[in-house]
N, C-alpha and C positions, 0 to 999 in steps of 0.2 A: 934248430927248433922251428924256425919260421917255415923252412922247407917241409918239415914233417907236418906242420899245420896245413900247408897247401895240399899235401897228399891225403890228410885226414878229411879235409873238406871235399876233395874229389871222391874219396871212398864213400863219404856220407851221401853225396848226390847220387852216386851209383846205387847205393842201398835204397834210396827213395825210388829210383827208376825201377829197380828190381821188385820192390814191394808193390809199386803201381801196376806192374805187368803181371806178377804172379801171386799177389796177396801177402798178407802178414802171416808169420809163423812165430813160434816161441823163440827159436834161435835168431831169426831176423830182428825181432823186437829187442832181445837182450843185446845183440850187436849194436843196434841203433842207440840204445841207452848208454852202452859202454863207450861208444864213440863220443857222445856228448861229454861224459865225465873225463875222457882222455883229452878232449879239447880244452876243458877247464884246467886240467893239470898242466897242459903245455903252455897255456896263457899264464898260469901262475909261475911257471918256470921262467918265462921271459921277465915278468915283474920282479921275481927274486934276483935275477941276474942284473937288472937295472939298478935295484936298490942295494946290491951287494950283500944279499942275505942267502947265499947258495946253500948254507947249512940247513935251512928250513925246508929244503926240498923233500926230505924224508917225511916230515910232518904233512906237507901238502899231498904227498903220495898216499899217506894213510887216510887223510880226509877224503881224497878222491875215491879210495876203495870203500870206505864206510858210506860215503854218499851214494855210490853205485848200489851197494847192498841195501841201503835204506830205500832208495828209489824203487827197487824191485819189490820190496815188501809193502811199500805204501801204494804203489801203482798196481791195480788189478790187471796183470798182463793178459790173462785169458779173456777178460771182458773187453779189453782194448782190441785184441785180435778179432773177436766177433764183430765188434762195432765197425772196425775199419774194413773187414772183409765183406760185410753186408753193404757198406757204402760203395765199395768197388763193384760188387755184384749189381748194384742199381745202375752203374754206368756201362753195363754190358759184359763184365768179366764173369766167369763161372764161379759159383759158390761151392767150395769143396766141403760137402757134408761129411765125407769120410774123415777129413782133418778135424772138423768141428767135434766129431765124436771122440777124438783122442784128447781133447782139452779136459781139464779138471772141472770139478763142480763149481768152481769160481766163475766159469763161463755161462752157466745155466741161467742165472737171473738176467744177464744181458741178452742171451738168446731169446728168452721169453719177452723181454722188452721190445726187441726187434720184431719178433713174431706178431706182437699185438699192435704194431704201428699201422695206422690207417693208410699211409701212402706206400706201403710195401707191395711190390708186384706179386701177382699170383704165383709165378714160378718160384720166386725166392721164398715166399711164404710156405709153399709146399715142401721145399727142400728143408727149411728150418723146422717145419712141423714134424717131418719124419725123423730128423736128428733128435728133436725133443722127445718124441714118442719112444725112441730107442732108449734115451736117458731115463725116461719115466718107467720103462719096463724093468728097471733094476730094483724098483720098490714095489712091494705088494700093497695094492690099494693106495699108493702114494702116501703112506704113513711113515713117520720117522719118530720112533720113541725108544732109543737105545738106553742102556744103563748109563748113568752119569759118567762112568769112567771111559766110555767110548763115544761120548757126545762130540760131534764135530760141527762147528759153527757153519763152515762152508757147505757141508752136506745138508744141514737143517735149512739154510737159505735156499739151496737148490730145490729141495722138496717143497718148500713153501711156494716158490715160484712156479713149480710144475703143477701144484694144486690149483693155482689161479687160472690155468688154461686147460685143466684136465678134460673138460668136455669138448674142447675145440681141437684136440690133437687127433691126427688120422690113425686108423687102425693099421697095425703092421701086419703084412702078409709075408712072413718069413719062411724060407725053405728050411730043410733039416740042418743046413750049415749056417743059418742066421743071415742069409743073403736075401735081398729083395731088389727090385728094379724101380728106380725113381727117374722119370723123364729120360728113359733109355740108358741110364747109368747104373752100374752095379753098386749096391750099398750094403756094407757089412755091419750089421747091428751087433755090437759087443758091449752091452750095458755093464758087464762085470769086468771088462778089459782094463787095459792100462790107462784109459782115460778117466777112470773113477779114482778119487783119492780117499 
């Protein structure tokens, strides 16, 4: 178990290096959180071995699984990805707007918060603005008034956040395929695509 913990710590450090170099993604964030819970389970295994309660391992495994699932539900993973990737972009890494576009509506309030920061560089602000304008184009006049049976809290929060910056967002100049150029990079605006929930 101790050797597996050493391997896990090594993998965790490599994951941090990978995220620092290439940014955060949903899969990388899930992996990061899973490794933390796996580490907790391994430490619990050592404690159970010391106190001679090996039969409680199944209970510890269930607690670790439930803890992992609850962590994903409590933590807004998409907002975390936006926050961390903007921080990385401020240190000189590229901000992948195409990836931001694939995130769910849970990311939109954090994107708006980052977009309105006073210390944000012009280049990052432009890229975030285009991604937000694309998200906003999914809603006619940025209104959200569905029937109660189709009401979605995440979508309502996203629209409310977009309304707060409605006049600040850039105009999208899309071609017939939904493509535009931003800082010399192709950007595909797909407001109704798999990024919306």
